[in-house]
C-alpha positions in Angstrom: 163.9 87.2 88.0 161.2 85.3 89.6 160.6 81.9 87.7 157.2 82.0 85.7 154.5 79.6 87.4 153.0 77.0 85.2 149.4 78.0 84.2 146.4 76.2 85.6 142.8 76.1 84.2 139.8 75.7 86.5 136.7 74.5 84.6 134.0 75.4 86.9 130.4 75.2 87.6 128.5 78.6 86.5 126.9 78.3 89.8 130.5 78.9 91.4 131.5 81.7 88.9 131.4 84.6 91.3 133.1 82.6 93.9 135.9 81.1 91.3 136.6 84.7 90.0 137.0 85.9 93.8 139.4 83.2 94.7 141.3 83.3 91.8 141.8 86.9 91.8 145.0 86.9 93.7 146.3 83.8 91.6 148.1 85.1 88.6 148.8 81.6 87.1 145.0 80.6 87.2 142.3 80.9 84.5 138.6 80.2 85.0 136.3 79.1 82.6 132.6 78.3 83.4 129.9 75.9 81.9 126.1 77.0 82.2 124.4 76.6 85.4 121.7 74.8 83.4 123.5 72.0 83.0 122.3 71.0 86.4 118.7 70.4 84.9 120.3 67.5 83.1 123.2 66.6 84.9 124.1 63.8 82.3 125.3 66.2 80.1 127.9 67.6 82.5 130.7 65.0 82.3 130.8 65.1 78.4 130.6 68.9 78.4 133.6 68.7 81.0 135.6 66.3 78.9 135.3 68.6 75.8 136.6 71.6 77.7 139.6 69.5 79.3 140.7 68.3 75.6 140.2 71.8 74.1 142.6 73.0 76.8 145.0 70.5 76.2 144.9 71.1 72.4 145.8 74.6 73.0 148.8 73.6 75.2 148.4 76.7 77.4 147.8 75.0 80.9 150.4 72.9 82.8 147.2 71.2 84.8 143.6 71.4 84.8 141.3 71.2 87.7 137.4 70.7 88.1 135.3 72.9 90.1 132.4 70.3 90.2 131.4 68.3 92.8 129.5 64.9 91.4 126.4 67.2 91.1 124.0 64.7 90.3 126.2 62.6 87.9 126.0 59.6 89.6 129.6 58.8 89.2 129.7 59.4 85.3 131.7 62.7 86.0 134.5 60.7 88.2 134.5 58.2 85.4 135.7 61.0 82.7 138.1 62.5 85.1 139.9 59.2 86.0 140.3 58.6 82.2 141.6 62.5 81.7 143.8 62.1 84.8 142.1 65.3 86.4 140.7 66.0 89.8 137.7 67.7 91.0 136.3 69.2 94.0 135.4 66.8 97.1 131.9 65.8 97.8 128.5 65.1 96.1 127.3 68.9 95.5 128.4 72.4 96.1 126.3 72.4 99.7 128.7 69.7 101.2 131.7 71.6 99.5 130.7 75.0 101.2 129.6 73.6 104.6 132.1 71.1 104.6 131.6 67.2 104.7 131.0 66.7 108.6 128.8 69.9 109.2 126.6 69.1 105.8 126.2 65.4 106.9 125.4 66.7 110.6 122.8 69.4 109.3 121.4 66.6 106.8 120.7 64.0 109.5 119.2 66.7 111.8 116.4 67.5 109.2 116.6 65.4 106.2 113.6 67.5 104.8 115.9 70.4 104.0 115.8 72.6 101.0 119.2 74.2 100.5 120.4 77.7 99.4 123.7 79.1 98.6 124.5 82.7 97.4 123.9 81.6 93.7 120.5 80.1 94.3 119.3 82.8 96.8 120.0 85.6 94.1 118.6 83.2 91.3 115.5 81.8 93.4 112.7 83.2 91.2 114.2 82.5 87.9 115.4 78.9 88.8 113.0 77.7 91.3 109.7 79.7 90.8 109.6 80.0 87.2 112.2 77.3 86.2 110.0 74.9 87.7 106.8 76.3 86.3 104.9 77.3 89.9 104.6 80.8 88.5 102.2 79.2 85.8 100.9 76.1 87.7 100.8 77.0 91.4 99.6 73.3 92.3 103.1 72.3 91.3 104.4 73.8 94.5 102.8 71.2 96.8 104.1 68.5 94.6 107.7 69.6 94.7 107.9 71.3 98.3 105.4 69.4 100.3 107.5 67.3 102.4 110.1 69.8 103.0 110.2 71.5 106.5 113.1 74.0 106.4 115.4 76.1 104.0 119.0 76.4 105.2 121.1 79.2 103.5 124.6 78.3 103.4 126.2 81.9 102.6 129.3 82.4 101.1 129.4 86.3 101.7 128.1 88.4 104.6 125.6 90.2 102.3 122.2 91.5 104.0 120.3 91.5 100.6 121.4 88.1 99.7 120.0 87.3 103.2 116.7 89.0 102.7 116.2 87.1 99.4 116.9 83.8 101.3 114.3 84.4 103.9 111.9 85.7 101.1 112.2 82.5 99.5 111.6 80.6 102.9 108.7 82.4 103.3 107.4 82.0 99.7 107.6 78.0 100.2 106.1 78.4 103.7 109.2 76.6 105.3 111.0 77.8 108.2 114.5 79.3 107.8 117.9 78.9 108.9 121.0 81.0 108.1 124.4 79.1 108.4 127.4 81.3 107.3 130.2 78.9 105.4 132.4 81.4 103.6 133.9 79.6 100.8 134.6 76.2 102.3 136.5 73.6 100.6 136.1 75.3 97.4 138.8 77.8 98.7 141.3 75.1 99.9 140.6 73.3 96.8 141.5 76.0 94.7 144.5 77.1 96.3 145.7 73.4 96.5 145.1 73.3 92.6 147.0 76.7 91.9 150.0 75.3 93.8 150.1 71.8 92.2 150.8 72.8 88.9 
């Protein structure tokens, strides 16, 4: 009889929910819970929300280890402070764009054109809701120039090969009147990190 693998909890950003479900599907010892993507609107709330989930998991005693599927995500190091106190690891990098593209490739792309607006599958799928309506551009069109007047291009870092998502990303670039580039990245460092977390328990 095969030994029972210790259970691992992944506490993830809701913007990565689809990717986390797909990556953990074959990992029978891994559970995933996601926090709302809207926390990115006020990233100061991310560290406390993550800490609460870590402590709730430990109180239940169901998981041998916890891994956090967030990058820094605009917390300015505050998430790292919480994770150091809790003894928990997170995704490498500053944000999901770097996680998907890889540190070296993202740095090269950002240096090539600093005035880049980045899209992932999640953001392509939710562009109108999060960007156009979320920033109030639908109600106040004059805000578009304030938010995007200094951007020059949209780079779509795609996780899956999906013609419909590619069309949505292209439409977003057209909506903002910016040039468009598509860089298929797959799951990038997210896949590596989740695999390592599942084995480390």
